[in-house]
A tleap script that builds the chain and sets N, CA, C and O, in Angstrom:
source leaprc.protein.ff14SB
mol = sequence {
  NMET GLU LYS ASN ASN LYS ASN ILE ASP GLN
  ALA VAL ILE HIE LYS MET MET ASN ARG ALA
  ILE GLU ILE ASN HIE SER CYS LYS GLU LYS
  CYS ARG ASP PHE LYS ILE MET THR SER THR
  MET ARG LYS ASP SER LEU ILE LEU GLN TRP
  ARG THR ILE ASP ILE SER ASN GLU ASP ASN
  PRO ILE GLN TYR TYR ARG PHE GLU CYS PHE
  LYS MET ASP GLY THR PRO GLU LEU CYS SER
  ILE HIE TYR THR ASP GLN LYS GLN ALA ASN
  ASP PHE ILE THR SER LEU GLN THR LEU TYR
  HIE GLN LYS PHE ALA ILE ASP HIE THR CLEU
}
set mol.1.N position { 33.940 -4.441 59.103 }
set mol.1.CA position { 33.615 -5.309 57.932 }
set mol.1.C position { 32.191 -5.780 57.987 }
set mol.1.O position { 31.744 -6.273 59.023 }
set mol.2.N position { 31.473 -5.644 56.911 }
set mol.2.CA position { 30.193 -6.112 56.916 }
set mol.2.C position { 29.908 -7.127 55.767 }
set mol.2.O position { 30.338 -6.883 54.640 }
set mol.3.N position { 29.225 -8.210 56.010 }
set mol.3.CA position { 28.907 -9.168 54.970 }
set mol.3.C position { 27.344 -9.318 54.954 }
set mol.3.O position { 26.636 -9.309 55.962 }
set mol.4.N position { 26.907 -9.458 53.644 }
set mol.4.CA position { 25.604 -9.645 53.397 }
set mol.4.C position { 25.239 -11.146 53.601 }
set mol.4.O position { 26.145 -11.978 53.659 }
set mol.5.N position { 23.985 -11.495 53.706 }
set mol.5.CA position { 23.762 -12.909 53.847 }
set mol.5.C position { 23.992 -13.710 52.567 }
set mol.5.O position { 23.969 -14.939 52.641 }
set mol.6.N position { 24.202 -13.127 51.447 }
set mol.6.CA position { 24.530 -13.803 50.249 }
set mol.6.C position { 25.891 -14.427 50.384 }
set mol.6.O position { 26.772 -13.765 50.933 }
set mol.7.N position { 26.137 -15.573 49.961 }
set mol.7.CA position { 27.459 -16.205 50.092 }
set mol.7.C position { 28.453 -15.571 49.084 }
set mol.7.O position { 28.175 -15.285 47.919 }
set mol.8.N position { 29.597 -15.399 49.665 }
set mol.8.CA position { 30.726 -14.924 48.850 }
set mol.8.C position { 31.963 -15.688 49.564 }
set mol.8.O position { 32.193 -15.612 50.771 }
set mol.9.N position { 32.643 -16.358 48.734 }
set mol.9.CA position { 33.802 -17.111 49.235 }
set mol.9.C position { 34.880 -16.254 49.834 }
set mol.9.O position { 35.173 -15.186 49.296 }
set mol.10.N position { 35.468 -16.659 50.893 }
set mol.10.CA position { 36.524 -15.891 51.607 }
set mol.10.C position { 37.715 -15.600 50.706 }
set mol.10.O position { 38.337 -14.540 50.788 }
set mol.11.N position { 38.030 -16.605 49.809 }
set mol.11.CA position { 39.143 -16.347 48.816 }
set mol.11.C position { 38.885 -15.301 47.929 }
set mol.11.O position { 39.763 -14.507 47.591 }
set mol.12.N position { 37.647 -15.250 47.502 }
set mol.12.CA position { 37.161 -14.091 46.516 }
set mol.12.C position { 37.317 -12.804 47.228 }
set mol.12.O position { 37.864 -11.889 46.613 }
set mol.13.N position { 36.915 -12.610 48.432 }
set mol.13.CA position { 37.022 -11.430 49.337 }
set mol.13.C position { 38.537 -11.086 49.312 }
set mol.13.O position { 38.886 -9.960 48.958 }
set mol.14.N position { 39.408 -11.988 49.663 }
set mol.14.CA position { 40.748 -11.768 49.782 }
set mol.14.C position { 41.331 -11.222 48.422 }
set mol.14.O position { 42.031 -10.210 48.429 }
set mol.15.N position { 41.058 -11.855 47.329 }
set mol.15.CA position { 41.476 -11.434 46.017 }
set mol.15.C position { 41.159 -9.977 45.717 }
set mol.15.O position { 41.996 -9.161 45.330 }
set mol.16.N position { 39.789 -9.710 45.946 }
set mol.16.CA position { 39.360 -8.361 45.647 }
set mol.16.C position { 39.774 -7.264 46.618 }
set mol.16.O position { 39.933 -6.103 46.243 }
set mol.17.N position { 39.946 -7.670 47.898 }
set mol.17.CA position { 40.354 -6.670 48.778 }
set mol.17.C position { 41.843 -6.494 48.737 }
set mol.17.O position { 42.317 -5.467 49.223 }
set mol.18.N position { 42.647 -7.428 48.184 }
set mol.18.CA position { 44.061 -7.215 47.843 }
set mol.18.C position { 44.164 -6.159 46.787 }
set mol.18.O position { 45.049 -5.306 46.853 }
set mol.19.N position { 43.321 -6.188 45.850 }
set mol.19.CA position { 43.170 -5.128 44.825 }
set mol.19.C position { 42.819 -3.803 45.366 }
set mol.19.O position { 43.337 -2.788 44.899 }
set mol.20.N position { 41.917 -3.762 46.380 }
set mol.20.CA position { 41.587 -2.546 47.082 }
set mol.20.C position { 42.727 -1.972 47.741 }
set mol.20.O position { 42.835 -0.746 47.750 }
set mol.21.N position { 43.626 -2.725 48.314 }
set mol.21.CA position { 44.798 -2.189 49.023 }
set mol.21.C position { 45.707 -1.543 47.915 }
set mol.21.O position { 46.258 -0.460 48.111 }
set mol.22.N position { 45.850 -2.277 46.696 }
set mol.22.CA position { 46.695 -1.733 45.648 }
set mol.22.C position { 46.069 -0.272 45.238 }
set mol.22.O position { 46.768 0.737 45.149 }
set mol.23.N position { 44.815 -0.296 45.028 }
set mol.23.CA position { 44.079 0.951 44.707 }
set mol.23.C position { 44.357 2.038 45.683 }
set mol.23.O position { 44.650 3.163 45.278 }
set mol.24.N position { 44.281 1.756 46.949 }
set mol.24.CA position { 44.475 2.700 48.017 }
set mol.24.C position { 45.875 3.221 47.989 }
set mol.24.O position { 46.064 4.428 48.144 }
set mol.25.N position { 46.832 2.425 47.809 }
set mol.25.CA position { 48.232 2.851 47.803 }
set mol.25.C position { 48.521 3.757 46.641 }
set mol.25.O position { 49.319 4.685 46.775 }
set mol.26.N position { 47.896 3.522 45.488 }
set mol.26.CA position { 48.115 4.363 44.311 }
set mol.26.C position { 47.132 5.586 44.158 }
set mol.26.O position { 47.184 6.361 43.203 }
set mol.27.N position { 46.280 5.675 45.140 }
set mol.27.CA position { 45.219 6.732 45.088 }
set mol.27.C position { 45.696 8.074 45.503 }
set mol.27.O position { 46.078 8.206 46.666 }
set mol.28.N position { 45.721 9.090 44.689 }
set mol.28.CA position { 46.106 10.439 45.016 }
set mol.28.C position { 45.121 11.042 46.065 }
set mol.28.O position { 45.527 11.788 46.956 }
set mol.29.N position { 43.848 10.700 45.930 }
set mol.29.CA position { 42.832 11.268 46.790 }
set mol.29.C position { 42.768 10.282 47.969 }
set mol.29.O position { 43.513 9.307 48.064 }
set mol.30.N position { 41.804 10.620 48.869 }
set mol.30.CA position { 41.497 9.635 49.891 }
set mol.30.C position { 40.490 8.668 49.465 }
set mol.30.O position { 39.418 9.039 48.987 }
set mol.31.N position { 40.811 7.382 49.629 }
set mol.31.CA position { 39.924 6.248 49.236 }
set mol.31.C position { 39.272 5.564 50.305 }
set mol.31.O position { 39.937 5.103 51.232 }
set mol.32.N position { 37.944 5.449 50.256 }
set mol.32.CA position { 37.213 4.894 51.403 }
set mol.32.C position { 36.043 3.982 50.882 }
set mol.32.O position { 35.758 3.913 49.686 }
set mol.33.N position { 35.423 3.326 51.816 }
set mol.33.CA position { 34.190 2.536 51.553 }
set mol.33.C position { 34.302 1.583 50.466 }
set mol.33.O position { 33.568 1.720 49.487 }
set mol.34.N position { 35.185 0.582 50.532 }
set mol.34.CA position { 35.388 -0.454 49.526 }
set mol.34.C position { 34.185 -1.483 49.750 }
set mol.34.O position { 33.919 -1.928 50.866 }
set mol.35.N position { 33.505 -1.811 48.626 }
set mol.35.CA position { 32.366 -2.722 48.711 }
set mol.35.C position { 32.484 -3.676 47.517 }
set mol.35.O position { 32.787 -3.298 46.386 }
set mol.36.N position { 32.231 -4.894 47.846 }
set mol.36.CA position { 32.041 -5.931 46.750 }
set mol.36.C position { 30.590 -5.975 46.566 }
set mol.36.O position { 29.796 -6.088 47.499 }
set mol.37.N position { 30.242 -5.874 45.214 }
set mol.37.CA position { 28.768 -5.777 44.986 }
set mol.37.C position { 28.345 -6.635 43.760 }
set mol.37.O position { 29.222 -7.099 43.031 }
set mol.38.N position { 27.103 -6.845 43.525 }
set mol.38.CA position { 26.616 -7.401 42.279 }
set mol.38.C position { 25.528 -6.459 41.704 }
set mol.38.O position { 24.913 -5.667 42.418 }
set mol.39.N position { 25.336 -6.585 40.435 }
set mol.39.CA position { 24.284 -5.752 39.754 }
set mol.39.C position { 23.572 -6.633 38.824 }
set mol.39.O position { 24.233 -7.461 38.196 }
set mol.40.N position { 22.329 -6.558 38.663 }
set mol.40.CA position { 21.462 -7.197 37.596 }
set mol.40.C position { 21.938 -6.706 36.198 }
set mol.40.O position { 21.750 -7.432 35.222 }
set mol.41.N position { 22.528 -5.538 36.072 }
set mol.41.CA position { 23.002 -5.092 34.829 }
set mol.41.C position { 24.349 -5.625 34.425 }
set mol.41.O position { 24.804 -5.459 33.293 }
set mol.42.N position { 25.003 -6.304 35.434 }
set mol.42.CA position { 26.252 -6.919 34.971 }
set mol.42.C position { 26.318 -8.335 35.441 }
set mol.42.O position { 27.089 -8.627 36.355 }
set mol.43.N position { 25.570 -9.220 34.883 }
set mol.43.CA position { 25.424 -10.588 35.344 }
set mol.43.C position { 26.813 -11.317 35.271 }
set mol.43.O position { 27.629 -11.054 34.388 }
set mol.44.N position { 27.004 -12.137 36.136 }
set mol.44.CA position { 28.177 -13.018 36.090 }
set mol.44.C position { 29.403 -12.159 36.391 }
set mol.44.O position { 30.512 -12.518 35.994 }
set mol.45.N position { 29.231 -11.044 37.075 }
set mol.45.CA position { 30.446 -10.188 37.471 }
set mol.45.C position { 30.308 -9.721 38.889 }
set mol.45.O position { 29.191 -9.495 39.356 }
set mol.46.N position { 31.423 -9.567 39.601 }
set mol.46.CA position { 31.508 -8.908 40.800 }
set mol.46.C position { 32.013 -7.565 40.636 }
set mol.46.O position { 32.865 -7.361 39.772 }
set mol.47.N position { 31.571 -6.590 41.391 }
set mol.47.CA position { 31.920 -5.223 41.232 }
set mol.47.C position { 32.572 -4.762 42.448 }
set mol.47.O position { 32.020 -4.923 43.537 }
set mol.48.N position { 33.783 -4.161 42.331 }
set mol.48.CA position { 34.412 -3.433 43.505 }
set mol.48.C position { 34.111 -1.988 43.314 }
set mol.48.O position { 34.514 -1.341 42.347 }
set mol.49.N position { 33.348 -1.491 44.330 }
set mol.49.CA position { 33.123 -0.014 44.365 }
set mol.49.C position { 33.819 0.644 45.554 }
set mol.49.O position { 33.921 0.075 46.641 }
set mol.50.N position { 34.288 1.852 45.307 }
set mol.50.CA position { 34.912 2.668 46.378 }
set mol.50.C position { 34.728 4.134 46.024 }
set mol.50.O position { 34.456 4.514 44.886 }
set mol.51.N position { 34.906 4.987 47.143 }
set mol.51.CA position { 34.735 6.417 46.959 }
set mol.51.C position { 36.149 6.967 47.023 }
set mol.51.O position { 36.998 6.496 47.781 }
set mol.52.N position { 36.374 8.009 46.174 }
set mol.52.CA position { 37.588 8.877 46.197 }
set mol.52.C position { 37.086 10.206 46.683 }
set mol.52.O position { 36.024 10.663 46.259 }
set mol.53.N position { 37.837 10.844 47.573 }
set mol.53.CA position { 37.508 12.170 48.016 }
set mol.53.C position { 38.693 13.151 47.844 }
set mol.53.O position { 39.694 13.063 48.555 }
set mol.54.N position { 38.553 14.071 46.895 }
set mol.54.CA position { 39.640 15.020 46.686 }
set mol.54.C position { 39.418 16.200 47.633 }
set mol.54.O position { 38.435 16.934 47.535 }
set mol.55.N position { 40.354 16.347 48.537 }
set mol.55.CA position { 40.273 17.441 49.566 }
set mol.55.C position { 41.323 18.555 49.345 }
set mol.55.O position { 41.700 19.288 50.258 }
set mol.56.N position { 41.790 18.636 48.012 }
set mol.56.CA position { 42.839 19.660 47.739 }
set mol.56.C position { 42.190 21.027 47.880 }
set mol.56.O position { 42.924 21.981 48.136 }
set mol.57.N position { 40.868 21.211 47.736 }
set mol.57.CA position { 40.166 22.494 48.004 }
set mol.57.C position { 39.354 22.196 49.289 }
set mol.57.O position { 38.312 21.551 49.174 }
set mol.58.N position { 39.734 22.592 50.418 }
set mol.58.CA position { 39.028 22.161 51.623 }
set mol.58.C position { 37.613 22.824 51.636 }
set mol.58.O position { 36.748 22.312 52.347 }
set mol.59.N position { 37.342 23.871 50.932 }
set mol.59.CA position { 36.072 24.502 50.849 }
set mol.59.C position { 35.092 23.747 49.949 }
set mol.59.O position { 33.877 23.905 50.064 }
set mol.60.N position { 35.636 22.932 49.061 }
set mol.60.CA position { 34.865 22.187 48.058 }
set mol.60.C position { 35.362 20.887 47.782 }
set mol.60.O position { 35.825 20.656 46.665 }
set mol.61.N position { 35.320 19.902 48.763 }
set mol.61.CA position { 35.800 18.617 48.513 }
set mol.61.C position { 35.027 17.898 47.384 }
set mol.61.O position { 33.815 18.106 47.325 }
set mol.62.N position { 35.564 17.130 46.545 }
set mol.62.CA position { 34.891 16.477 45.519 }
set mol.62.C position { 34.960 15.017 45.803 }
set mol.62.O position { 35.996 14.476 46.187 }
set mol.63.N position { 33.810 14.377 45.602 }
set mol.63.CA position { 33.612 12.873 45.896 }
set mol.63.C position { 33.261 12.191 44.545 }
set mol.63.O position { 32.471 12.683 43.739 }
set mol.64.N position { 33.872 11.092 44.378 }
set mol.64.CA position { 33.591 10.261 43.172 }
set mol.64.C position { 33.392 8.839 43.636 }
set mol.64.O position { 34.004 8.362 44.591 }
set mol.65.N position { 32.474 8.166 42.884 }
set mol.65.CA position { 32.365 6.669 43.063 }
set mol.65.C position { 33.053 6.019 41.915 }
set mol.65.O position { 32.834 6.396 40.764 }
set mol.66.N position { 33.944 4.976 42.216 }
set mol.66.CA position { 34.615 4.329 41.224 }
set mol.66.C position { 34.233 2.842 41.281 }
set mol.66.O position { 33.787 2.340 42.313 }
set mol.67.N position { 34.415 2.171 40.178 }
set mol.67.CA position { 34.003 0.867 40.020 }
set mol.67.C position { 35.066 0.050 39.099 }
set mol.67.O position { 35.599 0.536 38.102 }
set mol.68.N position { 35.289 -1.254 39.581 }
set mol.68.CA position { 36.068 -2.181 38.700 }
set mol.68.C position { 35.263 -3.461 38.680 }
set mol.68.O position { 34.555 -3.815 39.622 }
set mol.69.N position { 35.417 -4.159 37.513 }
set mol.69.CA position { 34.731 -5.420 37.338 }
set mol.69.C position { 35.605 -6.604 37.717 }
set mol.69.O position { 36.825 -6.510 37.582 }
set mol.70.N position { 35.053 -7.698 38.179 }
set mol.70.CA position { 35.742 -8.981 38.501 }
set mol.70.C position { 34.918 -10.075 38.102 }
set mol.70.O position { 33.688 -10.035 38.132 }
set mol.71.N position { 35.672 -11.165 37.687 }
set mol.71.CA position { 34.890 -12.490 37.472 }
set mol.71.C position { 34.407 -12.887 38.768 }
set mol.71.O position { 34.777 -12.306 39.788 }
set mol.72.N position { 33.545 -13.914 38.778 }
set mol.72.CA position { 32.882 -14.432 39.962 }
set mol.72.C position { 33.954 -15.036 40.903 }
set mol.72.O position { 33.721 -15.152 42.106 }
set mol.73.N position { 35.115 -15.415 40.360 }
set mol.73.CA position { 36.091 -16.043 41.223 }
set mol.73.C position { 37.084 -15.073 41.824 }
set mol.73.O position { 38.025 -15.476 42.508 }
set mol.74.N position { 36.859 -13.723 41.553 }
set mol.74.CA position { 37.634 -12.622 42.018 }
set mol.74.C position { 38.818 -12.287 41.134 }
set mol.74.O position { 39.663 -11.491 41.542 }
set mol.75.N position { 38.916 -12.834 39.989 }
set mol.75.CA position { 39.888 -12.389 39.005 }
set mol.75.C position { 39.462 -11.143 38.312 }
set mol.75.O position { 38.335 -11.064 37.823 }
set mol.76.N position { 40.405 -10.068 38.244 }
set mol.76.CA position { 40.049 -8.882 37.576 }
set mol.76.C position { 39.583 -9.020 36.166 }
set mol.76.O position { 40.140 -9.844 35.440 }
set mol.77.N position { 38.624 -8.292 35.726 }
set mol.77.CA position { 38.332 -8.363 34.235 }
set mol.77.C position { 38.970 -7.116 33.567 }
set mol.77.O position { 38.771 -6.884 32.374 }
set mol.78.N position { 39.725 -6.328 34.334 }
set mol.78.CA position { 40.469 -5.241 33.800 }
set mol.78.C position { 39.558 -4.289 33.023 }
set mol.78.O position { 39.815 -3.852 31.901 }
set mol.79.N position { 38.521 -4.030 33.707 }
set mol.79.CA position { 37.632 -2.955 33.091 }
set mol.79.C position { 37.025 -2.135 34.210 }
set mol.79.O position { 36.955 -2.571 35.360 }
set mol.80.N position { 36.579 -0.913 33.843 }
set mol.80.CA position { 35.926 -0.169 34.820 }
set mol.80.C position { 34.530 0.122 34.232 }
set mol.80.O position { 34.258 -0.230 33.084 }
set mol.81.N position { 33.661 0.754 35.007 }
set mol.81.CA position { 32.291 1.009 34.643 }
set mol.81.C position { 32.037 2.491 34.569 }
set mol.81.O position { 32.329 3.231 35.509 }
set mol.82.N position { 31.479 2.933 33.424 }
set mol.82.CA position { 31.217 4.320 33.154 }
set mol.82.C position { 29.990 4.477 32.261 }
set mol.82.O position { 29.854 3.875 31.195 }
set mol.83.N position { 29.098 5.341 32.783 }
set mol.83.CA position { 27.898 5.581 31.992 }
set mol.83.C position { 27.842 7.106 31.597 }
set mol.83.O position { 28.077 7.958 32.453 }
set mol.84.N position { 27.544 7.434 30.356 }
set mol.84.CA position { 27.476 8.831 30.032 }
set mol.84.C position { 25.952 9.255 30.089 }
set mol.84.O position { 25.599 10.417 30.287 }
set mol.85.N position { 25.076 8.183 29.893 }
set mol.85.CA position { 23.655 8.384 30.051 }
set mol.85.C position { 23.204 8.454 31.414 }
set mol.85.O position { 23.427 7.472 32.121 }
set mol.86.N position { 22.556 9.534 31.950 }
set mol.86.CA position { 22.188 9.632 33.309 }
set mol.86.C position { 21.198 8.562 33.784 }
set mol.86.O position { 21.314 8.055 34.900 }
set mol.87.N position { 20.212 8.218 32.922 }
set mol.87.CA position { 19.236 7.226 33.334 }
set mol.87.C position { 19.947 5.800 33.537 }
set mol.87.O position { 19.709 5.101 34.522 }
set mol.88.N position { 20.765 5.460 32.604 }
set mol.88.CA position { 21.568 4.248 32.680 }
set mol.88.C position { 22.452 4.198 34.002 }
set mol.88.O position { 22.549 3.173 34.678 }
set mol.89.N position { 23.032 5.285 34.281 }
set mol.89.CA position { 23.819 5.436 35.444 }
set mol.89.C position { 23.016 5.183 36.696 }
set mol.89.O position { 23.404 4.387 37.551 }
set mol.90.N position { 21.843 5.899 36.802 }
set mol.90.CA position { 20.890 5.748 37.936 }
set mol.90.C position { 20.409 4.250 38.075 }
set mol.90.O position { 20.396 3.659 39.154 }
set mol.91.N position { 20.017 3.699 36.876 }
set mol.91.CA position { 19.556 2.327 36.924 }
set mol.91.C position { 20.590 1.383 37.486 }
set mol.91.O position { 20.318 0.457 38.250 }
set mol.92.N position { 21.831 1.697 37.038 }
set mol.92.CA position { 23.028 0.796 37.549 }
set mol.92.C position { 23.174 0.942 39.092 }
set mol.92.O position { 23.254 -0.013 39.864 }
set mol.93.N position { 23.199 2.236 39.440 }
set mol.93.CA position { 23.448 2.492 40.924 }
set mol.93.C position { 22.284 1.803 41.754 }
set mol.93.O position { 22.563 1.144 42.756 }
set mol.94.N position { 21.107 1.947 41.366 }
set mol.94.CA position { 19.982 1.257 42.087 }
set mol.94.C position { 19.968 -0.217 42.027 }
set mol.94.O position { 19.335 -0.858 42.866 }
set mol.95.N position { 20.648 -0.803 41.058 }
set mol.95.CA position { 20.661 -2.305 40.833 }
set mol.95.C position { 21.710 -2.886 41.818 }
set mol.95.O position { 21.687 -4.083 42.106 }
set mol.96.N position { 22.637 -2.028 42.337 }
set mol.96.CA position { 23.754 -2.557 43.152 }
set mol.96.C position { 23.287 -3.226 44.442 }
set mol.96.O position { 22.466 -2.662 45.164 }
set mol.97.N position { 23.806 -4.436 44.744 }
set mol.97.CA position { 23.575 -5.001 46.059 }
set mol.97.C position { 24.965 -5.386 46.656 }
set mol.97.O position { 25.786 -6.067 46.039 }
set mol.98.N position { 25.159 -4.880 47.935 }
set mol.98.CA position { 26.351 -5.100 48.645 }
set mol.98.C position { 26.564 -6.523 49.153 }
set mol.98.O position { 25.650 -7.014 49.815 }
set mol.99.N position { 27.641 -7.227 48.927 }
set mol.99.CA position { 28.011 -8.513 49.540 }
set mol.99.C position { 28.916 -8.435 50.567 }
set mol.99.O position { 28.897 -9.261 51.480 }
set mol.100.N position { 29.848 -7.378 50.513 }
set mol.100.CA position { 30.846 -7.206 51.493 }
set mol.100.C position { 31.235 -5.796 51.539 }
set mol.100.O position { 31.248 -5.160 50.485 }
set mol.101.N position { 31.563 -5.221 52.677 }
set mol.101.CA position { 31.881 -3.822 52.844 }
set mol.101.C position { 32.998 -3.647 53.814 }
set mol.101.O position { 32.932 -4.161 54.930 }
set mol.102.N position { 34.036 -2.932 53.425 }
set mol.102.CA position { 35.076 -2.599 54.346 }
set mol.102.C position { 35.423 -1.057 54.275 }
set mol.102.O position { 35.702 -0.531 53.197 }
set mol.103.N position { 35.398 -0.447 55.306 }
set mol.103.CA position { 35.480 1.021 55.429 }
set mol.103.C position { 36.807 1.538 54.793 }
set mol.103.O position { 36.820 2.483 54.004 }
set mol.104.N position { 37.895 0.876 55.175 }
set mol.104.CA position { 39.207 1.317 54.726 }
set mol.104.C position { 39.889 0.139 54.154 }
set mol.104.O position { 39.594 -0.984 54.564 }
set mol.105.N position { 40.862 0.329 53.155 }
set mol.105.CA position { 41.615 -0.731 52.593 }
set mol.105.C position { 42.811 -1.037 53.359 }
set mol.105.O position { 43.911 -0.603 53.017 }
set mol.106.N position { 42.630 -1.799 54.429 }
set mol.106.CA position { 43.713 -2.188 55.378 }
set mol.106.C position { 43.793 -3.691 55.161 }
set mol.106.O position { 43.090 -4.241 54.314 }
set mol.107.N position { 44.688 -4.380 55.962 }
set mol.107.CA position { 44.852 -5.753 55.835 }
set mol.107.C position { 43.658 -6.459 56.394 }
set mol.107.O position { 43.410 -6.506 57.599 }
set mol.108.N position { 42.910 -7.023 55.425 }
set mol.108.CA position { 41.657 -7.621 55.672 }
set mol.108.C position { 41.791 -9.120 56.191 }
set mol.108.O position { 40.818 -9.790 56.538 }
set mol.109.N position { 43.074 -9.557 56.204 }
set mol.109.CA position { 43.320 -10.956 56.641 }
set mol.109.C position { 43.557 -10.995 58.106 }
set mol.109.O position { 43.735 -12.093 58.632 }
set mol.110.N position { 43.578 -9.914 58.818 }
set mol.110.CA position { 43.824 -9.951 60.255 }
set mol.110.C position { 42.626 -10.548 61.000 }
set mol.110.O position { 42.654 -10.660 62.226 }
savepdb mol mol.pdb
quit
């Protein structure tokens, strides 16, 4: 577990990582690298980012980055983030700052 020097309340981490555990349990692919992030393009929102890795074809695994939005108190906004414009997508990715990182969605309260 990594924490950035920016303050994020422990209760918010618990709420968002509880969602990460739900995502991991329902994920058909392998889910890894759960991060709580902020972006200048999504003010007043926290972003949960994770990677899915589809290894159904071992010769060509496919990796995706997934995102969900949360209010600053850790309450889900019930939205995901998707850009069809490559420049906007790149701008969004470069604007992300990690506040908290957990490699696997396991019990973070231990």
